C-alpha positions in Angstrom: -20.4 15.2 -52.4 -18.0 14.8 -54.9 -17.5 18.3 -55.3 -17.1 18.8 -51.5 -14.4 16.1 -51.3 -12.5 17.5 -54.0 -12.7 21.1 -52.5 -11.3 19.7 -49.3 -8.6 17.7 -50.9 -7.5 20.9 -52.9 -7.6 22.9 -49.8 -5.3 20.5 -48.0 -2.8 20.5 -50.6 -2.4 24.1 -51.0 -2.3 24.8 -47.1 0.4 21.8 -47.2 2.3 23.6 -49.7 2.0 27.3 -48.2 3.3 25.9 -44.9 6.1 23.9 -46.3 7.4 27.0 -48.1 7.4 29.2 -44.9 9.4 26.4 -42.6 11.1 27.4 -40.5 9.1 30.6 -40.5 11.5 31.9 -37.4 15.2 31.1 -36.1 15.5 27.6 -34.5 17.4 28.0 -31.1 19.6 25.0 -30.2 21.0 25.6 -26.8 23.6 23.2 -25.4 24.4 23.9 -21.6 27.3 21.9 -21.3 31.0 22.9 -21.9 32.6 22.6 -25.8 34.5 19.5 -26.4 32.6 16.9 -24.9 30.0 14.2 -26.2 27.2 16.4 -25.7 29.0 19.5 -28.0 29.8 17.1 -30.5 26.2 15.6 -31.0 25.1 19.0 -30.9 27.7 20.3 -33.6 26.6 17.2 -35.9 23.1 17.9 -35.4 23.6 21.6 -36.3 25.4 20.4 -39.4 22.5 18.3 -40.4 20.3 20.9 -39.8 22.2 23.4 -42.1 22.2 20.8 -44.9 18.4 20.1 -44.5 17.1 23.4 -44.0 20.0 25.8 -45.0 20.3 27.6 -41.7 23.4 28.3 -39.7 23.8 27.5 -36.1 25.2 30.2 -34.2 27.7 29.5 -31.0 26.9 31.7 -27.7 28.9 32.4 -24.6 28.1 31.4 -21.3 26.8 34.5 -20.5 24.4 34.7 -23.4 23.1 31.1 -22.5 22.4 32.3 -18.9 20.4 35.3 -20.5 18.3 32.9 -22.9 17.8 30.8 -19.9 16.5 33.9 -17.9 14.1 35.1 -20.8 12.6 31.4 -21.4 12.0 31.2 -17.5 10.3 34.4 -17.7 8.3 33.7 -20.6 7.3 30.1 -20.1 6.7 31.1 -16.1 4.0 33.8 -17.4 2.2 31.3 -19.8 2.1 28.6 -16.9 0.6 31.1 -14.5 -1.8 32.5 -16.8 -3.0 29.1 -17.6 -3.4 28.2 -14.1 -1.1 25.2 -14.0 -0.2 23.9 -10.7 2.0 21.0 -9.6 0.7 18.3 -7.7 
């Protein structure tokens, strides 16, 4: 019993360490759909700076056209997933 418990503990520690090394495994996209200069923009910029400090990633700015493209892409992607799952509003 002790060997099984020890094996599970070692596996859990190994998986946790492996997962921590790869985070983030893909880019983190932070979308702020409001114009620059307002309180939401300020909060997003401060959050982006904290992400840079903590994770070593750099936030990227984009234009309103790029934001609209991202919204279309995400809507299409999640729309397909929702339809495939058969989710319907009540």
